[in-house]
N, C-alpha and C positions, 0 to 999 in steps of 0.2 A: 545481371550485374551483382545481385546479392550473392550468388554462388561464387563469382569471381572474387569478391571482397572476402568471403569466408575462406577461400583457399589462400588468399594473399595474407590475411592476418594469422592463419594457422602457422605459417613459416616463421612468425615472430614469437609465438607463444611457446617457446622451448627453453629448457634449462640453459643458463649462460647468457641469454639475451637480456638487455636492459629496456624496460618498459616504463614510460612516464605517464601518470594518470592526472589529467587536468580536472580539478573538482573532486579530488580523492576523498574528501570528507562526506560526500553524498551518501544517501542510504544504500544504493546498490553499487556505488564505487568503492566504498570502504571494504565490503566483503570481497569484491573482485580483486582488490589489491592484496588482500590476505590469502586468497585462493591461489593467485598467481605466484606469490612469494613461496607458498607451500609446494609449488611445482618446480622450485629451483630457479625461478626467474628473478633477476634483480629489479626491484620495484622502487621507483621514486614517485612523488606526487606533489601537487600544489593545491591550495585552496585559498579563497578570499580571506577567511577568518579562522583563527584557532578555535577548536571546539573539543568536546569530549571525544568525538570521532578521530580528530587528528592526533589527540593525545594517545589514543589506543593504538593507532598505527605506528606512532613513534616508539611506544613501549614494545612493539613487536620488531623494532629495528628497521622500520621503513623511514627513509629520509623524506620529510614533508616540508616544503617551502610555503610560508604564509605570504600571500600576495602573488600575483602572476607577473612573471618577468621572462623576457626572451632567453636570458642566460640559464634558466631552470631546465631547458630542454637539451642543453649541451650533453653529448655523449649518449643520448637515447637512441635505441634502434627503431622504436616506433612510439607513437602517442595514442593513448585512448582517452577520449573526452566524454564528459557528461553532456546530456542534451542541452544544458543551459550555456555551454561554452561555444560561442559562435566564432566565425572566421576572423572577426576583429579582435579576438582575445590575443594578447601579445605572444603567448606561447604557441598558439595555433598558427598565427601569422609567421612566427620565426621558424617553426617546423616546416611549414609549406615552402618558405623561402629557401630552406636548406635541403629540401627534398626528403625530409623525414616523413614517412607515411603516417597519416592521421586516420584512426578508426573510431567508430562509435562504441560506447559501452555495451550496447545490446549485441553488436557483432562479436565482441569478445565472449559474452555469455553464450551466444549461439554456438561458437566453436567448442567451448568447454562442455556443453551438454551433449554433444555428439558422442562423447566417450562413455555415456551411460545407457544401459538397457532401457530403463524407464526415465523419460524426461517429462515430468508432470508440470505443465505450465498453467497457472491459474490466472485468468483474466476476468475483467468486468469493471464497470464504472465504480461500483462500491463492493466492499467486503473482501478485497484481494488479500490484504494483510492478515485479517482474522482467519480466513479460510486456509491460506498457506500455512499459518501457524497451527491450525487444527490438524491439517494433514501431516505436518511435522510431528506433532504429538502422537498421532496414530502410528506412523511409521516407526517412531522410536519405541512405542509400546510393543510393536510387532517385531522389534529387534532387527529392523532392516538397515540400520546404520546409514541414513541418507545424508547427502550433501544438500544444503538448504540456502536459498537466498530470499530473504524477506525484506520488504521495504519499510521495516520498522524494527522495534525491539521486542524480542520474545524472552520473558524472564527465565524460562526453562533452559535457554541457551546462553543467558547472560550476554546476548548479542543479537544481531539481526541475520546471522549466518551460521553455518556449521559445515565443516569439511569432514565428510564421512568416508568410510571405506566400502560401503555397499554399492549396488549397481543402480541406485535410484537418485535422481536429483529433483528437487522441488523448487520451482521459481515463481515468484510473483511476477506477473507479465503485464506490463503497462502499455496501453494503446497510444499514449502521447507521442507525437511525431512518428507514429507507426512503428515504434521501436520493437514491439513484439513480433513484427514480421521478419526479424533477423533470427528468430528462434527455430528450433527443430523439435517440436513437441511430439512425443509418442502418445501422450494423453493430454488433451486440451480441455480446460474447463471454462465455460462462459457463464458467469454468475448473474449478469444483468447488463443491460445497455441503456444509457440515458445520454442526453445532450450534455457534453462537457468538453473542455479543452477547445472551446470555439475560437481560440486564438490560432489554432492549427487546422481543425476540421471546419468544413463549410457549414454543415448542418447535421441533423440526426441521420439522414440516409447515407451521408458520407462516412459517419462513424460506423454505421451498420455494415457498410461495404468493407471497412477495415477489419472488423471482427470476423466477417465471413472469410476474408483472405487468411486471417490467422487460423481459423478452424480448418481451412483447406491445406494447411501445412502438415496436418497429421497424415502419416502414410496410410493409404487406402488398404483395407484388409487387416493389417497388423495393429494399426493405431485405434484410439477411441476418442470420441468427443462426448463430453458430458455438458448438458445445457439446461438452463432453468426453464422448465416447461410452463411455469406460472408467469413468465415475463414475455409480454407480447413482442417487444422490440427484438429480443433474442430469437424468438421463434420466426419473426419476419426475416431477420438477418441470415438465419441458417436454413431457410425454406428449401426443401428438396434434398437436404443432406442427411446422412445417416448418423444419428446421435442417440444417446441414452438421456432421458429426461429425469431431473430431480425437481422436487418442489414440495410445498406445504400441502398442495391439493392432491386428492386421491388418484387423479388421472395420470400421474407421473409414475414411471417404472420404479423410482426410488422416492418414497414419500413418508410422511409421519402420520401416526394415529394416536389418539388419546392424549392430546396436548394438555399440560397443566396450564393454569390461568396466566402464569408468567412466562410460558413458552420454554421452561427449563427442563421439564420431564416429558418424554414421549417415546413411543416405539418407532423404530425404523423398519419399514416394509420394503423389500426388494423383490420385484416380480411376484407379488402376492404372498411372499413368505416372510415371517418375522426374522429379521437379520440381527437386531440388537435392541436393547432398551437403554436410552440415554438419560443421564442426570447431569445437566450442564451447570456450570458455575458462572455463566454469562447470561445476561438478561436480554429479552426482546425477541420479537417475531423475526427480525432480520438475522439474529444469531442462530435461531432454529433453522432458518433457510441455509445459512453458512454451514451448519453442522450436517445438514442433509447432503450438501454438495461434497463435503469431506468424506462422509460415509459412502457416497456413490463412488468416489475415487477408490476407496479401500475395497469395496465390494467388487469393482471392476478388476482390481489387481489380485483378487482372490485372498484377501486378508480376512481372517476369522472375525466375526462380529464382536467377540468378547474383547479383542484387542482394540477395536473401535471404541467400545464402551469404556475401557480402561484409559485409553489415550485421551478421550474427551473429558472424562471425569477429572483428569489431572490438569486440564487447561483452565487457567484463571484469567484469560484475556491477554492480548498483546499490549505492548507499551502504547500509551496514548489512545487506546480504544476503550472508552469508558473506564479509565484507570483510576482507582481510588487513591487519592493523594494524602488525605488526612482530614482532621476536624478542626474547625476554628469557631470558637464561641458557640459550640453546639451545632454548627452547620457542617455537613459533609461536603468535601470538595472532590470533584471528579474532573478528569481531563480527557478530552476526546479530539480526535484528528479531523472530524467532519468538516468539509469545506465546500460541499455541494448541497443544494436544497434537499435532495433525496436523502442524503446522509444525515442532515440536520433533523429531518422528519423522523428517521429511524431512531436516532439517539434520544430525541425528546420523548418518543413513544415508549422506549425502553425505560426511561427514567420515571415517566408518569406511572408505570406499573409498580414502581418501588415505593410509592405511597408517602412521599414527602409532603409537608404542609405547603411549601412554596418552592417553585423552581426559578432560580436566578441564573440567567444565561449571559456569560461574558463572551462575546463573539468577536473574532478577528477575521474579517473576510480575507480570502487569499487570491491575489492578483486583481488588477483593475479590470481586465477584459472579462473575467468570469463574473465579477460583481455587476458590471454593466449589462452583460448578456442575460444574466439570470436574476436581475434586480427584483422583479415582481414576485418571483418564486421565493427569494430570500425573505422579502417582506411578509409574505403569507406564512412562512414557517416561524419567523421570529414573533409573530403576533400570538402564537399558541402557548407562550409561557408567561409567568407572572411578572417578571422584571427582566428587561434586556439592557445590558451594558455593552456599548460598542467601542472597540478599540479601532484605531485607524487601519486601513487596508494594508496587508503585508504585500509588499511589491514583488517579492521573489525575483523572477527573471525579467520583470517588466519596468517600463517607465510610464508615468501617468499621462498618456496622450489623450485620454478621454475626459479628463477633468472631473473625475468622480471621487467621492469621499464617503467614509462610513457615516459622516454627518447626514448625508442624503438618505441613508437607510433609517437613521434615528428619527428623522423628520416624518417618516411614514409609519412608524411603530408607536402606538400610544404609550406614553410613560417611559420611553427609551431614553437613555442618557448616552452621550458621546464624550470620549476623552482622546486626546491626541497621543498621550504616552501611556505605557504600561504601568509605571509607578502610580499615575493618577487612577488607573483602573483598580490597582491593588488597594489604594487608600479608600476608594469608594466602597469596594466589596467588604473591607474590614468594618466600615461604618454601618453597613446595612445587614451584616450576617446575624442571624438569630437561630436559636435552637429549632431543630426539625426542618430547617431549610436545606436544600441541596444547591450548591454553587457549581456550575459547569463552566470550565474554561474550554472554549471550542474554537478550532481552526488549525490549519496546517502550517502556520508560521511559528512565532515564539510566544503566543498567548499563554502557554503553560507556565511561563515565568511569573505571571501575575498571581496564579494560585500558589505556586511554590513560595513566592515572597510573603504571602499571607501567613504561611506556616513557619517561617524562619524565626 
């Protein structure tokens, strides 16, 4: 079925065709729209709300409708939709009624990557955006001129995407709804596997099965799989397959040695030989692991170690990945996208190594299903900081059918406070900010606005 869909969508992704993108403001829909436009395709799109993303698309001459309506699909040869747009969306329903074919975003990316010699697909529960960004920096330092799709903002690109003229494409590859199974990787990276997206997957074994299928997409003999040898779930998922391991521990083919205390300086060893010495500008054990994954990609592709060292020395982090926003009343404000207990743990650990007097965490859980499924894990991580400020759960694609609130988390975390609205969060943070504090706004929704409002 996947091969049939791929061949079908191929016939529409040609110059002169008109393609309509439902949810065009999304992190991987926006670059898709721009890449398709660059191929000579007429692109239109729609999104629920106007945003910086829709402004950028309009500045590039793409017509964007704000709000979903059946009339928006008139004249389209095909529709490409984001995973959040279901069959009850008025545009999807209208397209189906009129016989206009509807494809998934991931199917379109799958077709596009087939025209590249190297299709580098970076997967994992955590670290995808950062590692994809690190690989991008390395390929640019090596002058490979890559095409890039990142699920976030990379300052070096002033965007989350890049259209290059080289023979390599780098894509952040997400497991949600099995979307990465539409891809055609020649080099697949598995950073780690944890229980997440339990609104779609049954349980951890179900998630591991999906990652295994993803790794099996790599062509035997010519392709490569790079996997985290320190991560038990990854090793379980890929058991019996042929892969190159990376990790912090010495047992891995690509590993680090002589780590500095803050994990920013270390040597990369590949098959027992010194490959390069890294001096990172991002903190934390998790970022050292991400850098080793990126170095493993470069080593596998035959890129010299000095280009890896140069590329990673120029990397200052991706947008919303422990991103420094400014200082208020002597307190530093950072913003981070963490929305899973494992990511929360990694972010907090990295900040603890930075030596602030007090860590104030303003957290906005992402989706009701995730908050309910991982409730006890969230409570455990939230209890490790000095002060927790909870914003209401960000619904994203969901309705609150489980009857859960951030107030429930606040009741389980000593000293935590809960606010229904972001302006209330901002007011409270302003009141408690003191010199030598660090204030973290954390979550995959719009919690970053609370920190930005403090600085206005």
